[in-house]
N, CA, C and O atoms as CSV, one atom per row, in Angstrom:
chain,resi,resn,atom,element,x,y,z
A,1,MET,N,N,0.417,-1.084,-0.427
A,1,MET,CA,C,-0.381,0.283,-0.064
A,1,MET,C,C,1.317,1.215,-0.113
A,1,MET,O,O,1.756,2.035,-0.920
A,2,ASN,N,N,1.642,0.879,0.583
A,2,ASN,CA,C,2.866,2.391,0.346
A,2,ASN,C,C,3.388,2.660,-1.320
A,2,ASN,O,O,3.711,3.738,-1.819
A,3,LYS,N,N,3.354,1.535,-1.864
A,3,LYS,CA,C,3.972,1.819,-2.812
A,3,LYS,C,C,3.078,3.147,-4.028
A,3,LYS,O,O,3.389,4.112,-4.725
A,4,ILE,N,N,1.995,2.442,-3.686
A,4,ILE,CA,C,0.768,3.194,-4.509
A,4,ILE,C,C,0.977,4.434,-4.809
A,4,ILE,O,O,0.650,4.684,-5.969
A,5,PRO,N,N,1.524,5.594,-4.040
A,5,PRO,CA,C,1.428,7.081,-4.468
A,5,PRO,C,C,2.366,7.224,-5.634
A,5,PRO,O,O,2.143,7.864,-6.662
A,6,TYR,N,N,3.625,6.426,-5.281
A,6,TYR,CA,C,4.772,6.738,-6.145
A,6,TYR,C,C,4.409,5.490,-7.331
A,6,TYR,O,O,5.147,5.726,-8.287
A,7,ILE,N,N,3.839,4.670,-7.528
A,7,ILE,CA,C,3.621,4.464,-8.976
A,7,ILE,C,C,2.415,5.325,-9.401
A,7,ILE,O,O,2.348,5.929,-10.472
A,8,VAL,N,N,1.484,5.313,-8.455
A,8,VAL,CA,C,0.671,6.952,-9.406
A,8,VAL,C,C,1.341,8.022,-10.243
A,8,VAL,O,O,1.223,8.397,-11.410
A,9,THR,N,N,2.240,8.442,-8.995
A,9,THR,CA,C,2.841,9.202,-9.516
A,9,THR,C,C,3.991,9.877,-10.324
A,9,THR,O,O,4.421,11.016,-10.503
A,10,ALA,N,N,4.255,8.693,-10.696
A,10,ALA,CA,C,5.423,8.205,-11.762
A,10,ALA,C,C,4.080,7.845,-12.954
A,10,ALA,O,O,4.028,8.727,-13.811
A,11,ILE,N,N,3.365,7.093,-13.082
A,11,ILE,CA,C,2.512,6.941,-13.813
A,11,ILE,C,C,1.710,8.398,-14.326
A,11,ILE,O,O,1.376,8.309,-15.508
A,12,THR,N,N,1.444,9.333,-13.869
A,12,THR,CA,C,1.045,10.775,-14.211
A,12,THR,C,C,1.853,11.458,-14.786
A,12,THR,O,O,1.633,12.331,-15.625
A,13,VAL,N,N,3.040,11.028,-14.283
A,13,VAL,CA,C,4.551,12.379,-14.531
A,13,VAL,C,C,4.525,12.238,-15.986
A,13,VAL,O,O,4.405,13.143,-16.811
A,14,CYS,N,N,4.697,10.561,-16.262
A,14,CYS,CA,C,5.211,10.080,-17.521
A,14,CYS,C,C,3.961,10.335,-18.573
A,14,CYS,O,O,4.184,10.646,-19.743
A,15,PHE,N,N,2.713,10.185,-18.082
A,15,PHE,CA,C,1.993,11.007,-18.825
A,15,PHE,C,C,1.802,12.526,-19.179
A,15,PHE,O,O,1.345,13.056,-20.192
A,16,ALA,N,N,2.216,12.961,-18.212
A,16,ALA,CA,C,1.944,14.963,-18.761
A,16,ALA,C,C,3.371,15.338,-18.513
A,16,ALA,O,O,3.749,16.322,-17.876
A,17,GLY,N,N,4.528,13.936,-19.414
A,17,GLY,CA,C,5.580,14.839,-20.110
A,17,GLY,C,C,5.339,14.112,-21.142
A,17,GLY,O,O,5.961,14.505,-22.128
A,18,LEU,N,N,4.622,13.117,-21.337
A,18,LEU,CA,C,4.131,13.335,-23.207
A,18,LEU,C,C,2.869,13.988,-23.657
A,18,LEU,O,O,2.476,13.921,-24.821
A,19,PHE,N,N,2.319,14.543,-22.822
A,19,PHE,CA,C,1.510,14.993,-23.347
A,19,PHE,C,C,2.518,17.154,-23.455
A,19,PHE,O,O,2.246,18.218,-24.013
A,20,ALA,N,N,3.404,16.736,-22.723
A,20,ALA,CA,C,3.922,18.420,-22.673
A,20,ALA,C,C,4.786,18.356,-24.152
A,20,ALA,O,O,5.095,19.380,-24.762
A,21,ILE,N,N,5.197,16.659,-24.730
A,21,ILE,CA,C,6.104,16.845,-26.001
A,21,ILE,C,C,4.969,16.896,-26.591
A,21,ILE,O,O,5.054,17.845,-27.370
A,22,LEU,N,N,3.741,16.328,-26.691
A,22,LEU,CA,C,2.943,16.462,-28.020
A,22,LEU,C,C,2.428,18.143,-28.085
A,22,LEU,O,O,1.807,18.448,-29.103
A,23,ASN,N,N,2.569,18.810,-27.452
A,23,ASN,CA,C,2.307,20.254,-27.393
A,23,ASN,C,C,2.790,20.789,-27.873
A,23,ASN,O,O,2.707,22.016,-27.818
A,24,ARG,N,N,3.841,19.913,-28.877
A,24,ARG,CA,C,4.099,20.620,-30.332
A,24,ARG,C,C,3.087,21.026,-31.195
A,24,ARG,O,O,2.704,22.153,-31.509
A,25,PHE,N,N,2.799,20.156,-31.454
A,25,PHE,CA,C,1.694,19.495,-32.323
A,25,PHE,C,C,0.490,20.125,-32.136
A,25,PHE,O,O,-0.075,20.613,-33.115
A,26,TRP,N,N,-0.120,20.215,-30.768
A,26,TRP,CA,C,-1.211,21.046,-31.062
A,26,TRP,C,C,-1.241,21.628,-29.448
A,26,TRP,O,O,-0.704,21.042,-28.508
A,27,ALA,N,N,-1.732,22.467,-29.384
A,27,ALA,CA,C,-1.682,23.272,-28.317
A,27,ALA,C,C,-2.822,22.939,-27.465
A,27,ALA,O,O,-2.809,23.387,-26.318
A,28,GLY,N,N,-3.662,22.327,-27.794
A,28,GLY,CA,C,-4.646,21.621,-26.985
A,28,GLY,C,C,-4.046,20.692,-25.742
A,28,GLY,O,O,-4.832,20.523,-24.810
A,29,PHE,N,N,-3.207,20.296,-25.671
A,29,PHE,CA,C,-2.664,19.435,-25.092
A,29,PHE,C,C,-1.788,19.695,-23.582
A,29,PHE,O,O,-1.378,18.916,-22.722
A,30,VAL,N,N,-1.738,21.044,-23.725
A,30,VAL,CA,C,-1.372,21.852,-22.244
A,30,VAL,C,C,-2.137,21.656,-21.182
A,30,VAL,O,O,-1.737,21.734,-20.021
A,31,TYR,N,N,-3.557,21.325,-21.620
A,31,TYR,CA,C,-4.758,21.225,-20.973
A,31,TYR,C,C,-4.384,19.978,-20.258
A,31,TYR,O,O,-4.115,19.875,-19.061
A,32,PHE,N,N,-4.409,18.828,-21.371
A,32,PHE,CA,C,-4.074,17.380,-20.419
A,32,PHE,C,C,-3.052,17.602,-19.465
A,32,PHE,O,O,-3.046,17.284,-18.275
A,33,VAL,N,N,-2.289,18.119,-20.054
A,33,VAL,CA,C,-1.033,18.379,-18.513
A,33,VAL,C,C,-1.526,18.803,-17.699
A,33,VAL,O,O,-1.530,18.106,-16.685
A,34,LEU,N,N,-2.327,20.351,-17.615
A,34,LEU,CA,C,-2.449,20.725,-16.615
A,34,LEU,C,C,-3.646,19.923,-15.441
A,34,LEU,O,O,-3.765,19.785,-14.223
A,35,ALA,N,N,-4.351,19.550,-16.652
A,35,ALA,CA,C,-5.150,18.571,-15.769
A,35,ALA,C,C,-4.676,16.703,-15.043
A,35,ALA,O,O,-5.009,15.874,-14.195
A,36,LEU,N,N,-3.758,16.952,-16.088
A,36,LEU,CA,C,-2.847,15.115,-15.224
A,36,LEU,C,C,-2.540,15.782,-13.670
A,36,LEU,O,O,-2.719,15.221,-12.589
A,37,LEU,N,N,-1.922,17.418,-13.964
A,37,LEU,CA,C,-1.199,17.926,-12.446
A,37,LEU,C,C,-2.307,17.953,-11.642
A,37,LEU,O,O,-2.194,17.546,-10.486
A,38,LEU,N,N,-3.124,18.271,-11.956
A,38,LEU,CA,C,-4.393,18.884,-11.300
A,38,LEU,C,C,-4.942,17.584,-10.523
A,38,LEU,O,O,-4.869,17.643,-9.296
A,39,ALA,N,N,-5.397,16.600,-11.005
A,39,ALA,CA,C,-5.057,14.928,-10.736
A,39,ALA,C,C,-4.252,14.738,-9.838
A,39,ALA,O,O,-4.804,14.626,-8.744
A,40,LEU,N,N,-3.099,14.646,-9.818
A,40,LEU,CA,C,-2.111,14.257,-9.489
A,40,LEU,C,C,-1.867,15.358,-7.614
A,40,LEU,O,O,-1.892,14.988,-6.441
A,41,SER,N,N,-1.714,16.365,-8.104
A,41,SER,CA,C,-1.792,17.243,-7.160
A,41,SER,C,C,-3.003,16.891,-5.535
A,41,SER,O,O,-2.822,16.494,-4.384
A,42,LEU,N,N,-4.266,17.360,-6.426
A,42,LEU,CA,C,-5.509,16.296,-5.316
A,42,LEU,C,C,-5.184,15.054,-5.237
A,42,LEU,O,O,-6.054,14.641,-4.470
A,43,PHE,N,N,-4.373,13.947,-5.560
A,43,PHE,CA,C,-4.369,12.486,-4.956
A,43,PHE,C,C,-3.610,12.758,-3.804
A,43,PHE,O,O,-3.935,12.413,-2.668
A,44,TRP,N,N,-2.369,13.520,-4.178
A,44,TRP,CA,C,-1.728,13.639,-3.041
A,44,TRP,C,C,-1.929,14.140,-1.344
A,44,TRP,O,O,-1.437,13.848,-0.254
A,45,ALA,N,N,-3.220,15.293,-2.023
A,45,ALA,CA,C,-3.350,15.832,-0.689
A,45,ALA,C,C,-4.665,15.105,0.127
A,45,ALA,O,O,-5.059,15.200,1.289
A,46,GLY,N,N,-5.143,14.337,-1.045
A,46,GLY,CA,C,-6.533,13.031,-0.241
A,46,GLY,C,C,-5.116,12.120,0.333
A,46,GLY,O,O,-5.287,11.537,1.403
A,47,TRP,N,N,-4.065,12.013,-0.176
A,47,TRP,CA,C,-2.946,10.589,0.739
A,47,TRP,C,C,-2.723,11.099,2.076
A,47,TRP,O,O,-2.800,10.350,3.049
A,48,PHE,N,N,-2.432,12.417,2.188
A,48,PHE,CA,C,-1.642,13.231,3.278
A,48,PHE,C,C,-2.635,12.977,3.595
A,48,PHE,O,O,-2.533,11.962,4.283
A,49,LEU,N,N,-4.121,13.428,3.495
A,49,LEU,CA,C,-5.339,13.369,4.489
A,49,LEU,C,C,-5.497,12.069,4.943
A,49,LEU,O,O,-5.351,12.021,6.164
A,50,TYR,N,N,-5.789,10.781,4.332
A,50,TYR,CA,C,-5.800,9.898,4.654
A,50,TYR,C,C,-4.515,9.344,6.428
A,50,TYR,O,O,-4.603,8.992,7.604
A,51,ARG,N,N,-3.379,9.696,5.203
A,51,ARG,CA,C,-2.282,9.246,6.292
A,51,ARG,C,C,-2.163,10.170,7.886
A,51,ARG,O,O,-1.632,9.908,8.965
A,52,TYR,N,N,-2.804,11.119,7.457
A,52,TYR,CA,C,-2.562,11.713,8.580
A,52,TYR,C,C,-3.892,11.906,9.726
A,52,TYR,O,O,-3.744,12.679,10.672
A,53,PHE,N,N,-5.098,11.187,9.554
A,53,PHE,CA,C,-5.768,10.480,10.265
A,53,PHE,C,C,-5.953,9.582,10.350
A,53,PHE,O,O,-6.977,9.271,10.959
A,54,THR,N,N,-4.941,8.369,9.706
A,54,THR,CA,C,-5.248,6.749,10.253
A,54,THR,C,C,-3.161,6.691,10.681
A,54,THR,O,O,-2.764,6.043,11.650
A,55,ASP,N,N,-2.612,7.124,10.169
A,55,ASP,CA,C,-0.994,6.619,10.771
A,55,ASP,C,C,-0.751,7.736,11.505
A,55,ASP,O,O,-0.056,7.566,12.507
A,56,PHE,N,N,-1.138,8.832,11.274
A,56,PHE,CA,C,0.066,10.070,12.215
A,56,PHE,C,C,-1.118,9.958,13.667
A,56,PHE,O,O,-0.924,10.052,14.879
A,57,LYS,N,N,-1.889,9.808,13.156
A,57,LYS,CA,C,-2.694,9.643,14.671
A,57,LYS,C,C,-2.404,8.423,15.592
A,57,LYS,O,O,-2.463,8.594,16.810
A,58,ALA,N,N,-2.053,7.043,15.016
A,58,ALA,CA,C,-1.232,6.295,15.734
A,58,ALA,C,C,0.127,6.628,16.362
A,58,ALA,O,O,0.606,6.499,17.488
A,59,GLU,N,N,0.646,7.205,14.945
A,59,GLU,CA,C,2.339,7.486,15.526
A,59,GLU,C,C,1.822,8.616,16.931
A,59,GLU,O,O,2.402,8.416,17.998
A,60,LEU,N,N,1.146,9.340,16.900
A,60,LEU,CA,C,1.009,10.532,18.112
A,60,LEU,C,C,0.751,9.630,19.462
A,60,LEU,O,O,1.227,9.898,20.565
A,61,GLU,N,N,-0.041,8.580,19.179
A,61,GLU,CA,C,-0.368,8.351,20.807
A,61,GLU,C,C,0.825,6.931,21.231
A,61,GLU,O,O,0.930,6.414,22.343
A,62,GLU,N,N,1.558,6.582,20.052
A,62,GLU,CA,C,2.405,5.715,20.183
A,62,GLU,C,C,3.760,6.622,20.848
A,62,GLU,O,O,4.423,6.098,21.743
A,63,GLY,N,N,4.105,8.004,20.344
A,63,GLY,CA,C,4.505,8.572,20.939
A,63,GLY,C,C,4.699,9.306,21.969
A,63,GLY,O,O,5.725,9.774,22.462
A,64,PHE,N,N,2.955,9.398,22.420
A,64,PHE,CA,C,2.769,9.578,23.828
A,64,PHE,C,C,3.206,8.703,25.017
A,64,PHE,O,O,3.532,9.100,26.135
A,65,LYS,N,N,3.138,7.123,24.454
A,65,LYS,CA,C,3.650,6.480,25.256
A,65,LYS,C,C,5.049,6.404,25.645
A,65,LYS,O,O,5.497,6.138,26.760
A,66,LEU,N,N,5.875,6.758,24.243
A,66,LEU,CA,C,7.746,6.943,24.659
A,66,LEU,C,C,7.637,8.233,25.775
A,66,LEU,O,O,8.467,8.329,26.678
A,67,PHE,N,N,6.602,9.143,25.626
A,67,PHE,CA,C,7.193,10.602,26.021
A,67,PHE,C,C,6.871,10.078,27.785
A,67,PHE,O,O,7.657,10.285,28.710
A,68,LYS,N,N,5.616,9.421,27.896
A,68,LYS,CA,C,5.522,9.069,29.323
A,68,LYS,C,C,6.679,8.124,30.180
A,68,LYS,O,O,7.145,8.075,31.318
A,69,ALA,N,N,6.824,7.426,28.900
A,69,ALA,CA,C,8.512,6.439,29.780
A,69,ALA,C,C,9.254,7.199,29.862
A,69,ALA,O,O,10.074,6.803,30.690
A,70,GLU,N,N,9.654,8.615,29.306
A,70,GLU,CA,C,10.764,9.304,29.754
A,70,GLU,C,C,10.550,9.976,30.586
A,70,GLU,O,O,11.540,10.243,31.268
A,71,LYS,N,N,9.057,10.700,31.072
A,71,LYS,CA,C,9.241,11.261,31.924
A,71,LYS,C,C,9.399,10.635,33.570
A,71,LYS,O,O,9.827,11.079,34.635
A,72,ILE,N,N,8.719,9.203,33.038
A,72,ILE,CA,C,8.665,8.868,34.127
A,72,ILE,C,C,10.156,8.591,34.800
A,72,ILE,O,O,10.489,8.982,35.919
A,73,ASN,N,N,11.102,7.724,33.748
A,73,ASN,CA,C,12.276,7.757,34.327
A,73,ASN,C,C,13.199,8.835,34.217
A,73,ASN,O,O,14.342,8.459,34.474
A,74,LYS,N,N,13.103,10.152,33.899
A,74,LYS,CA,C,13.581,11.081,33.976
A,74,LYS,C,C,13.396,12.127,35.099
A,74,LYS,O,O,14.303,12.945,35.256
A,75,THR,N,N,12.053,12.188,36.079
A,75,THR,CA,C,12.154,12.817,36.837
A,75,THR,C,C,11.915,11.850,38.189
A,75,THR,O,O,11.885,12.538,39.209
A,76,GLN,N,N,11.809,10.985,38.336
A,76,GLN,CA,C,11.732,9.869,39.316
A,76,GLN,C,C,10.556,10.147,39.808
A,76,GLN,O,O,10.496,10.373,41.017
A,77,ILE,N,N,9.245,10.205,38.940
A,77,ILE,CA,C,8.057,9.893,39.655
A,77,ILE,C,C,7.741,8.794,38.916
A,77,ILE,O,O,8.391,8.124,38.113
A,78,THR,N,N,6.103,8.698,39.525
A,78,THR,CA,C,5.399,7.381,39.756
A,78,THR,C,C,4.752,7.147,38.652
A,78,THR,O,O,4.583,8.236,38.103
A,79,ALA,N,N,4.290,6.285,38.019
A,79,ALA,CA,C,2.823,5.751,36.968
A,79,ALA,C,C,1.965,6.371,37.389
A,79,ALA,O,O,1.336,7.137,36.659
A,80,GLU,N,N,1.564,6.156,39.257
A,80,GLU,CA,C,0.221,6.791,39.358
A,80,GLU,C,C,0.452,8.957,39.634
A,80,GLU,O,O,-0.211,9.990,39.736
A,81,THR,N,N,1.165,8.698,39.629
A,81,THR,CA,C,1.335,10.516,39.676
A,81,THR,C,C,1.379,10.603,38.093
A,81,THR,O,O,0.526,11.464,37.880
A,82,PHE,N,N,1.705,10.348,37.285
A,82,PHE,CA,C,1.937,10.585,35.976
A,82,PHE,C,C,0.622,10.655,35.535
A,82,PHE,O,O,0.142,11.667,35.025
A,83,ASP,N,N,-0.247,9.146,35.796
A,83,ASP,CA,C,-1.372,9.598,35.493
A,83,ASP,C,C,-2.533,10.342,36.047
A,83,ASP,O,O,-3.640,10.311,35.510
A,84,GLN,N,N,-2.340,10.827,36.830
A,84,GLN,CA,C,-3.045,11.475,37.802
A,84,GLN,C,C,-2.648,12.638,36.872
A,84,GLN,O,O,-3.590,12.703,36.081
A,85,ASN,N,N,-1.816,13.522,36.570
A,85,ASN,CA,C,-1.600,14.564,36.066
A,85,ASN,C,C,-1.650,14.491,34.635
A,85,ASN,O,O,-1.295,15.521,34.062
A,86,GLU,N,N,-2.064,13.360,33.793
A,86,GLU,CA,C,-2.167,13.109,32.377
A,86,GLU,C,C,-2.491,14.128,32.176
A,86,GLU,O,O,-1.430,14.752,32.139
A,87,LYS,N,N,-3.452,14.956,31.964
A,87,LYS,CA,C,-3.706,15.689,31.488
A,87,LYS,C,C,-2.551,17.391,30.800
A,87,LYS,O,O,-2.221,17.911,29.734
A,88,ALA,N,N,-2.395,17.568,32.090
A,88,ALA,CA,C,-1.021,18.508,32.070
A,88,ALA,C,C,-0.123,17.812,30.969
A,88,ALA,O,O,0.103,18.313,29.867
A,89,TYR,N,N,0.165,17.083,31.232
A,89,TYR,CA,C,1.491,16.137,30.532
A,89,TYR,C,C,1.122,16.032,29.090
A,89,TYR,O,O,1.904,16.114,28.143
A,90,ARG,N,N,-0.498,15.792,29.028
A,90,ARG,CA,C,-0.560,15.467,27.299
A,90,ARG,C,C,-0.616,16.485,26.674
A,90,ARG,O,O,-0.509,16.416,25.449
A,91,LYS,N,N,-0.850,18.088,27.490
A,91,LYS,CA,C,-0.792,19.630,26.943
A,91,LYS,C,C,0.184,19.867,26.509
A,91,LYS,O,O,0.323,20.767,25.680
A,92,ASN,N,N,1.609,18.776,27.146
A,92,ASN,CA,C,3.065,19.610,27.464
A,92,ASN,C,C,3.548,18.466,26.339
A,92,ASN,O,O,4.757,18.588,26.139
A,93,TYR,N,N,2.937,17.362,25.528
A,93,TYR,CA,C,3.559,16.367,24.476
A,93,TYR,C,C,2.733,16.945,23.805
A,93,TYR,O,O,3.303,16.778,22.727
A,94,SER,N,N,1.702,17.584,23.510
A,94,SER,CA,C,1.402,18.792,22.433
A,94,SER,C,C,1.851,19.481,21.711
A,94,SER,O,O,1.872,19.592,20.485
A,95,LYS,N,N,2.488,20.306,23.053
A,95,LYS,CA,C,3.610,21.015,21.943
A,95,LYS,C,C,4.691,20.854,21.835
A,95,LYS,O,O,5.491,21.761,21.606
A,96,HIS,N,N,5.079,19.246,22.021
A,96,HIS,CA,C,6.237,19.114,21.519
A,96,HIS,C,C,6.175,18.686,19.907
A,96,HIS,O,O,7.083,18.762,19.079
A,97,VAL,N,N,5.072,18.302,19.766
A,97,VAL,CA,C,4.269,17.327,18.663
A,97,VAL,C,C,4.180,18.816,17.324
A,97,VAL,O,O,4.368,18.841,16.108
A,98,PHE,N,N,3.801,19.878,18.349
A,98,PHE,CA,C,3.088,20.774,17.304
A,98,PHE,C,C,4.067,20.919,15.660
A,98,PHE,O,O,3.424,20.822,14.615
A,99,LYS,N,N,5.455,21.125,15.608
A,99,LYS,CA,C,5.608,21.483,14.657
A,99,LYS,C,C,5.811,20.243,13.720
A,99,LYS,O,O,6.223,20.354,12.565
A,100,ASP,N,N,5.388,18.686,14.500
A,100,ASP,CA,C,4.816,17.786,13.198
A,100,ASP,C,C,3.634,17.936,12.856
A,100,ASP,O,O,3.328,17.906,11.664
A,101,LYS,N,N,2.809,18.112,13.739
A,101,LYS,CA,C,1.605,18.646,13.007
A,101,LYS,C,C,1.356,19.601,12.232
A,101,LYS,O,O,0.595,19.654,11.266
A,102,PHE,N,N,2.029,20.369,12.688
A,102,PHE,CA,C,1.853,21.699,11.293
A,102,PHE,C,C,2.630,21.436,10.229
A,102,PHE,O,O,2.230,21.810,9.127
A,103,MET,N,N,3.812,20.786,10.337
A,103,MET,CA,C,4.636,20.293,8.833
A,103,MET,C,C,3.280,19.069,7.580
A,103,MET,O,O,3.367,18.899,6.364
A,104,LYS,N,N,2.375,18.573,8.416
A,104,LYS,CA,C,1.152,17.686,8.174
A,104,LYS,C,C,0.572,18.453,7.397
A,104,LYS,O,O,0.366,18.220,6.206
A,105,TRP,N,N,0.279,19.366,7.955
A,105,TRP,CA,C,-1.201,20.508,7.691
A,105,TRP,C,C,-0.454,21.283,6.491
A,105,TRP,O,O,-1.090,21.282,5.436
A,106,PHE,N,N,0.699,21.896,6.478
A,106,PHE,CA,C,1.478,22.575,5.726
A,106,PHE,C,C,1.451,21.466,4.277
A,106,PHE,O,O,0.973,21.870,3.216
A,107,GLN,N,N,1.937,20.276,4.396
A,107,GLN,CA,C,2.168,19.966,3.504
A,107,GLN,C,C,0.347,19.329,2.583
A,107,GLN,O,O,0.272,19.193,1.362
A,108,ILE,N,N,-0.336,19.173,3.134
A,108,ILE,CA,C,-1.847,18.891,2.565
A,108,ILE,C,C,-2.574,20.343,2.078
A,108,ILE,O,O,-3.531,20.454,1.312
A,109,ALA,N,N,-1.754,21.518,2.824
A,109,ALA,CA,C,-2.124,22.739,2.313
A,109,ALA,C,C,-1.320,23.353,1.614
A,109,ALA,O,O,-1.330,24.583,1.559
A,110,PHE,N,N,-0.529,22.656,0.994
A,110,PHE,CA,C,0.491,22.821,0.204
A,110,PHE,C,C,0.085,21.891,-1.263
A,110,PHE,O,O,0.198,22.465,-2.346
A,111,CYS,N,N,-0.225,20.937,-1.229
A,111,CYS,CA,C,-1.545,20.115,-2.148
A,111,CYS,C,C,-2.489,20.943,-2.920
A,111,CYS,O,O,-2.527,20.939,-4.151
A,112,PHE,N,N,-3.218,21.622,-2.192
A,112,PHE,CA,C,-4.589,22.031,-2.495
A,112,PHE,C,C,-3.831,23.161,-2.761
A,112,PHE,O,O,-4.744,23.755,-3.333
A,113,ALA,N,N,-2.759,24.068,-2.822
A,113,ALA,CA,C,-2.475,25.078,-3.324
A,113,ALA,C,C,-2.181,25.148,-4.829
A,113,ALA,O,O,-2.401,25.824,-5.834
A,114,LEU,N,N,-1.340,23.673,-4.240
A,114,LEU,CA,C,-1.032,23.566,-6.104
A,114,LEU,C,C,-2.181,23.546,-7.513
A,114,LEU,O,O,-2.185,24.014,-8.652
A,115,ALA,N,N,-3.209,22.617,-6.561
A,115,ALA,CA,C,-4.488,22.470,-7.614
A,115,ALA,C,C,-5.126,23.851,-7.903
A,115,ALA,O,O,-5.721,24.209,-8.920
A,116,VAL,N,N,-4.907,24.424,-6.962
A,116,VAL,CA,C,-6.127,25.646,-7.596
A,116,VAL,C,C,-4.799,26.495,-8.321
A,116,VAL,O,O,-5.215,27.596,-8.682
A,117,ALA,N,N,-3.638,26.357,-8.575
A,117,ALA,CA,C,-2.782,26.850,-9.170
A,117,ALA,C,C,-2.874,26.511,-10.776
A,117,ALA,O,O,-2.878,27.223,-11.780
A,118,PHE,N,N,-2.963,24.795,-10.506
A,118,PHE,CA,C,-3.225,24.711,-12.275
A,118,PHE,C,C,-4.759,24.900,-12.377
A,118,PHE,O,O,-5.064,24.337,-13.428
A,119,ILE,N,N,-5.575,25.274,-11.962
A,119,ILE,CA,C,-7.020,24.906,-12.454
A,119,ILE,C,C,-6.789,26.696,-12.826
A,119,ILE,O,O,-7.182,27.129,-13.910
A,120,LEU,N,N,-6.152,27.574,-11.847
A,120,LEU,CA,C,-6.079,29.106,-12.890
A,120,LEU,C,C,-5.431,29.159,-14.182
A,120,LEU,O,O,-5.582,29.926,-15.133
A,121,GLY,N,N,-4.510,27.951,-13.952
A,121,GLY,CA,C,-3.397,27.419,-15.224
A,121,GLY,C,C,-4.429,27.431,-16.225
A,121,GLY,O,O,-4.467,28.389,-16.997
A,122,MET,N,N,-5.134,26.657,-16.307
A,122,MET,CA,C,-6.441,26.126,-16.847
A,122,MET,C,C,-7.264,27.303,-17.642
A,122,MET,O,O,-7.347,27.432,-18.863
A,123,VAL,N,N,-7.803,28.059,-16.707
A,123,VAL,CA,C,-8.553,29.337,-16.954
A,123,VAL,C,C,-8.088,29.891,-17.913
A,123,VAL,O,O,-8.472,29.928,-19.082
A,124,PHE,N,N,-6.897,30.513,-17.213
A,124,PHE,CA,C,-6.319,32.026,-17.785
A,124,PHE,C,C,-5.054,31.416,-19.324
A,124,PHE,O,O,-4.345,32.306,-19.795
A,125,ILE,N,N,-4.940,30.226,-19.825
A,125,ILE,CA,C,-4.402,30.236,-20.224
A,125,ILE,C,C,-5.322,30.140,-22.056
A,125,ILE,O,O,-4.648,30.135,-23.086
């Protein structure tokens, strides 16, 4: 399942390249190129959204377990004390992973921005 996006990307880029070469013979092929790139950017946005809501959420939970183990070992507190203050520790962990969450959402927003750029390219060409 992890190879699917790369296979789709390779096939789409090959077809887009072919249509870009054929653009010499008929100017209408530029719309095929832009449509393929639009579909590719929407595909990647959807893929990143899927991965965020499935795998990344699970990674965050696993990361919190590791964060819990590190806190217990470094600060010499008991697991009961940690569990009593879990809300505060979750907030602290959330601050640590903000950068990762921001980068994931930035990737998604970038894909949608590319899609809008390709749509505008099709409209104004």
